[in-house]
C-alpha positions in Angstrom: -42.3 -6.5 56.7 -39.9 -9.2 58.3 -38.8 -12.1 56.7 -36.4 -14.8 57.1 -34.0 -15.3 53.9 -34.4 -18.4 53.4 -38.2 -18.1 53.3 -38.4 -15.1 51.5 -40.0 -16.5 48.1 -42.7 -18.3 50.0 -43.4 -15.4 52.0 -43.9 -13.2 49.2 -46.3 -15.8 47.7 -48.1 -16.2 50.8 -48.2 -12.3 51.2 -49.6 -12.4 47.2 -52.2 -14.7 47.9 -53.5 -12.8 51.0 -53.7 -9.8 49.3 -55.3 -10.7 46.3 -57.9 -13.0 47.7 -58.5 -12.1 51.3 -57.5 -8.5 51.9 -58.8 -6.9 48.2 -61.8 -5.7 49.9 -59.9 -3.2 52.2 -58.5 -1.2 49.0 -55.1 -1.8 50.2 -56.0 0.1 53.8 -54.0 -3.1 55.9 -52.1 -0.5 58.6 -49.1 -2.2 59.8 -48.9 -5.7 58.8 -46.1 -7.8 58.7 -45.9 -11.6 57.8 -43.4 -14.9 58.8 -43.0 -18.0 58.0 -41.8 -20.1 60.8 -40.5 -23.6 59.9 -41.7 -26.4 62.4 -39.3 -29.3 62.8 -40.4 -31.6 59.8 -44.0 -30.7 60.5 -44.0 -27.8 58.3 -44.6 -24.6 59.0 -46.4 -21.9 61.1 -47.8 -18.4 59.6 -47.4 -15.9 62.0 -48.9 -12.2 61.1 -49.0 -9.4 63.2 -51.0 -6.4 62.3 -52.6 -3.5 64.1 -55.4 -3.4 61.9 -58.9 -4.8 63.4 -60.4 -5.4 59.7 -57.3 -7.6 58.7 -57.6 -9.6 62.0 -61.3 -10.1 61.8 -60.7 -11.8 58.5 -57.7 -13.7 59.2 -59.6 -15.0 62.2 -63.0 -15.9 60.3 -61.1 -17.6 57.3 -58.0 -19.1 59.2 -58.4 -22.8 57.9 -59.8 -21.7 54.5 -56.5 -19.8 54.3 -54.1 -22.6 55.3 -55.7 -24.8 53.0 -55.5 -22.1 50.0 -52.0 -21.9 51.0 -51.2 -25.0 50.6 -53.5 -25.9 47.6 -52.6 -22.8 45.6 -49.1 -22.5 46.7 -47.8 -25.8 47.8 -46.4 -24.7 50.9 -47.6 -27.0 54.4 -48.7 -24.6 57.2 -49.8 -26.5 60.1 -51.2 -23.2 62.0 -51.5 -19.3 62.4 -50.7 -17.4 65.0 -52.3 -14.0 64.9 -50.7 -10.9 66.7 
């Protein structure tokens, strides 16, 4: 997993939320999945997720708007968008 040091706490919180709420059904089989939170100048942050697991990609694409809302509601982190690689 790659992280920027200033975002390490937020990255860990987001990772925990994704694992607990969205990837739980995969039984820990998430392949090589890494996340990064990239600060955008004053507008919030962008969540960047790189994965080689098609099930993870499908969940992220299907639940993108819900994930962004949950991150803000539950963690107070403003995410303006997600990039799935």
